[in-house]
PLY file of the C-alpha trace (Angstrom):
ply
format ascii 1.0
element vertex 220
property float x
property float y
property float z
element edge 219
property int vertex1
property int vertex2
end_header
0.00 0.00 0.00
1.17 3.55 -0.68
1.69 5.76 2.37
-1.40 7.70 3.46
-1.50 11.48 3.03
-1.09 13.68 6.10
-3.84 13.33 8.68
-6.40 16.14 8.72
-8.79 17.80 11.18
-7.17 16.25 14.23
-8.07 19.20 16.44
-11.73 18.69 15.52
-11.51 14.97 16.27
-9.75 15.41 19.60
-12.21 18.09 20.72
-15.12 15.84 19.80
-13.55 12.94 21.64
-12.96 15.09 24.73
-16.67 15.93 24.75
-17.98 12.43 24.04
-15.25 10.36 25.67
-16.93 9.82 29.05
-20.16 8.58 27.45
-18.20 6.39 25.04
-16.20 4.80 27.84
-19.39 4.11 29.78
-20.87 2.44 26.71
-17.81 0.26 26.22
-18.00 -0.77 29.88
-21.62 -1.78 29.27
-20.50 -3.91 26.32
-18.06 -5.74 28.58
-20.93 -6.38 30.99
-22.96 -7.90 28.15
-20.03 -10.20 27.46
-20.34 -11.68 30.96
-24.03 -12.47 30.65
-25.55 -15.90 29.82
-25.36 -17.49 26.37
-28.88 -16.44 25.48
-28.03 -12.76 25.86
-24.86 -13.21 23.84
-26.99 -14.79 21.14
-29.37 -11.83 21.16
-26.39 -9.59 20.42
-25.30 -11.93 17.64
-28.80 -11.70 16.16
-28.65 -7.91 16.32
-25.43 -7.92 14.29
-26.90 -10.35 11.74
-29.94 -8.11 11.27
-28.03 -4.81 11.23
-26.52 -5.37 7.77
-27.95 -2.54 5.61
-30.52 -1.82 8.33
-30.45 0.91 10.97
-29.18 -0.14 14.38
-32.32 0.98 16.24
-34.56 -0.95 13.86
-32.40 -4.06 14.24
-32.44 -3.82 18.02
-36.24 -3.41 18.02
-36.60 -6.41 15.70
-34.65 -8.61 18.12
-36.88 -7.40 20.97
-39.99 -8.21 18.91
-38.73 -11.72 18.22
-37.90 -12.31 21.88
-41.24 -10.97 23.10
-43.13 -13.17 20.63
-41.13 -16.27 21.56
-39.80 -16.56 18.02
-36.15 -15.93 18.78
-35.85 -19.33 20.44
-38.57 -21.41 18.81
-39.68 -19.76 15.56
-38.87 -21.36 12.23
-37.35 -19.29 9.43
-40.74 -18.47 7.92
-42.18 -17.18 11.19
-39.04 -15.19 11.96
-39.11 -13.65 8.48
-42.74 -12.56 8.94
-41.78 -10.78 12.15
-38.78 -9.11 10.51
-40.57 -7.98 7.36
-41.73 -4.64 8.72
-38.34 -3.46 9.97
-35.53 -5.41 8.30
-34.15 -5.46 4.77
-33.54 -8.91 3.25
-35.71 -10.38 5.99
-36.03 -13.86 4.45
-32.29 -14.35 4.13
-31.57 -12.94 7.58
-34.27 -15.12 9.15
-32.55 -18.17 7.68
-29.19 -16.99 9.04
-30.66 -16.43 12.49
-32.29 -19.84 12.70
-29.13 -21.57 11.44
-27.05 -19.77 14.10
-29.54 -20.77 16.79
-29.27 -24.40 15.73
-25.49 -24.16 15.60
-25.13 -22.94 19.19
-28.32 -24.10 20.91
-29.36 -27.20 18.99
-27.77 -29.66 21.38
-28.23 -30.50 25.05
-26.39 -27.36 26.24
-25.55 -23.93 24.83
-22.20 -23.65 23.07
-21.76 -19.98 22.18
-19.77 -18.80 25.20
-17.77 -22.01 25.31
-16.85 -21.60 21.66
-15.84 -17.96 22.13
-13.79 -18.74 25.22
-11.84 -21.29 23.18
-10.68 -18.51 20.80
-9.70 -15.62 23.11
-7.64 -13.60 20.60
-10.05 -11.11 18.92
-8.73 -11.51 15.37
-8.84 -15.30 15.66
-12.34 -15.18 17.16
-13.49 -13.04 14.25
-12.08 -15.48 11.71
-13.78 -18.35 13.50
-17.15 -16.55 13.53
-16.92 -15.72 9.82
-16.25 -19.38 9.07
-18.94 -20.75 11.40
-21.88 -18.34 11.14
-23.64 -17.76 7.82
-24.34 -14.06 7.33
-21.33 -12.79 9.28
-18.53 -11.13 7.36
-15.55 -9.36 8.88
-17.60 -6.24 9.65
-20.48 -8.07 11.33
-18.19 -10.39 13.31
-16.12 -7.40 14.47
-19.33 -5.61 15.45
-20.53 -8.57 17.51
-17.21 -8.99 19.30
-17.05 -5.27 20.11
-20.60 -5.37 21.48
-19.70 -8.15 23.92
-16.41 -6.60 25.00
-14.15 -8.93 23.00
-13.28 -6.76 20.00
-10.11 -5.02 21.13
-8.19 -3.73 18.09
-10.78 -4.72 15.50
-12.30 -2.30 12.98
-16.00 -2.22 12.07
-15.66 -0.94 8.52
-18.97 0.32 7.19
-19.64 3.34 5.01
-19.77 5.72 8.00
-16.35 4.67 9.24
-14.81 4.72 5.78
-16.22 8.18 5.12
-14.62 9.48 8.31
-11.30 7.82 7.56
-11.34 9.64 4.24
-12.24 12.91 5.97
-9.26 12.66 8.32
-6.78 11.71 5.60
-6.39 8.11 6.72
-7.55 6.88 3.30
-6.96 8.45 -0.10
-10.29 7.16 -1.40
-13.10 4.93 -0.23
-12.87 1.43 -1.70
-15.49 0.34 -4.21
-15.63 -3.04 -2.46
-14.12 -4.66 0.61
-12.48 -8.00 0.01
-11.12 -9.71 3.14
-7.60 -8.67 2.13
-8.61 -5.03 1.60
-10.55 -5.05 4.88
-7.48 -6.15 6.81
-5.28 -3.59 5.05
-7.63 -0.75 6.01
-7.89 -2.11 9.54
-4.11 -1.86 9.91
-4.21 1.69 8.54
-6.99 2.65 10.96
-5.08 1.11 13.85
-2.03 3.24 13.04
-4.25 6.31 12.98
-5.81 5.30 16.29
-2.37 5.04 17.86
-1.24 8.34 16.33
-4.19 10.31 17.73
-4.30 8.48 21.05
-7.91 7.30 20.70
-8.60 3.56 20.96
-10.09 1.73 18.00
-13.40 1.02 19.76
-13.65 4.60 20.97
-12.82 5.95 17.53
-15.55 3.81 16.02
-18.15 5.25 18.39
-17.01 8.82 17.77
-17.47 8.28 14.03
-20.79 6.50 14.49
-22.15 9.24 16.71
-21.45 11.74 13.95
-23.71 9.82 11.61
-26.48 8.90 14.06
-26.39 11.64 16.68
-26.10 9.09 19.50
-23.73 6.58 21.09
-25.56 3.31 20.66
-23.95 0.15 19.31
0 1
1 2
2 3
3 4
4 5
5 6
6 7
7 8
8 9
9 10
10 11
11 12
12 13
13 14
14 15
15 16
16 17
17 18
18 19
19 20
20 21
21 22
22 23
23 24
24 25
25 26
26 27
27 28
28 29
29 30
30 31
31 32
32 33
33 34
34 35
35 36
36 37
37 38
38 39
39 40
40 41
41 42
42 43
43 44
44 45
45 46
46 47
47 48
48 49
49 50
50 51
51 52
52 53
53 54
54 55
55 56
56 57
57 58
58 59
59 60
60 61
61 62
62 63
63 64
64 65
65 66
66 67
67 68
68 69
69 70
70 71
71 72
72 73
73 74
74 75
75 76
76 77
77 78
78 79
79 80
80 81
81 82
82 83
83 84
84 85
85 86
86 87
87 88
88 89
89 90
90 91
91 92
92 93
93 94
94 95
95 96
96 97
97 98
98 99
99 100
100 101
101 102
102 103
103 104
104 105
105 106
106 107
107 108
108 109
109 110
110 111
111 112
112 113
113 114
114 115
115 116
116 117
117 118
118 119
119 120
120 121
121 122
122 123
123 124
124 125
125 126
126 127
127 128
128 129
129 130
130 131
131 132
132 133
133 134
134 135
135 136
136 137
137 138
138 139
139 140
140 141
141 142
142 143
143 144
144 145
145 146
146 147
147 148
148 149
149 150
150 151
151 152
152 153
153 154
154 155
155 156
156 157
157 158
158 159
159 160
160 161
161 162
162 163
163 164
164 165
165 166
166 167
167 168
168 169
169 170
170 171
171 172
172 173
173 174
174 175
175 176
176 177
177 178
178 179
179 180
180 181
181 182
182 183
183 184
184 185
185 186
186 187
187 188
188 189
189 190
190 191
191 192
192 193
193 194
194 195
195 196
196 197
197 198
198 199
199 200
200 201
201 202
202 203
203 204
204 205
205 206
206 207
207 208
208 209
209 210
210 211
211 212
212 213
213 214
214 215
215 216
216 217
217 218
218 219
């Protein structure tokens, strides 16, 4: 890769981080709390990340709540899940199939396996690779998102259009990529990590600063 141009608007970024930092750190502490909860709550977070592809985070979160309240998250077949998702979620049929397959993968036997499986792969990058291989519907972005939301995503980038747009704004990237192959994803992640170190803002914190610019809130 060619060297990046000089970083830009660092004073703006640092001032924004100084303002939002306490709320961001509280949110990250909440994510770590989620990571200590039972398997079923970890699975709810996994479902959120499956549904959030090309769908707003608030809508995805509400859809998971709807499924749980209706008893479909744990017992609904793909058709019933898809009917519940239709109102809020894009590509609801495909995502319903992914959700049910993940449920069977981790809860189809005599005991839940999600936490046990994650504990067996404690290094975040390795855990992400394992999730991408094991869970249909999870790419690098979605797996990174899930791990961050359960307090296991240290050093991982969640590269969506909002993050890429901000990396371009600050001179971290010369241009936004037309597509993100796994190789290109990892290259940009390394570049973002260098920027994170240069400005003294952790990767997870930087992600939430950028996300709050787009959404007006610090959510997940």
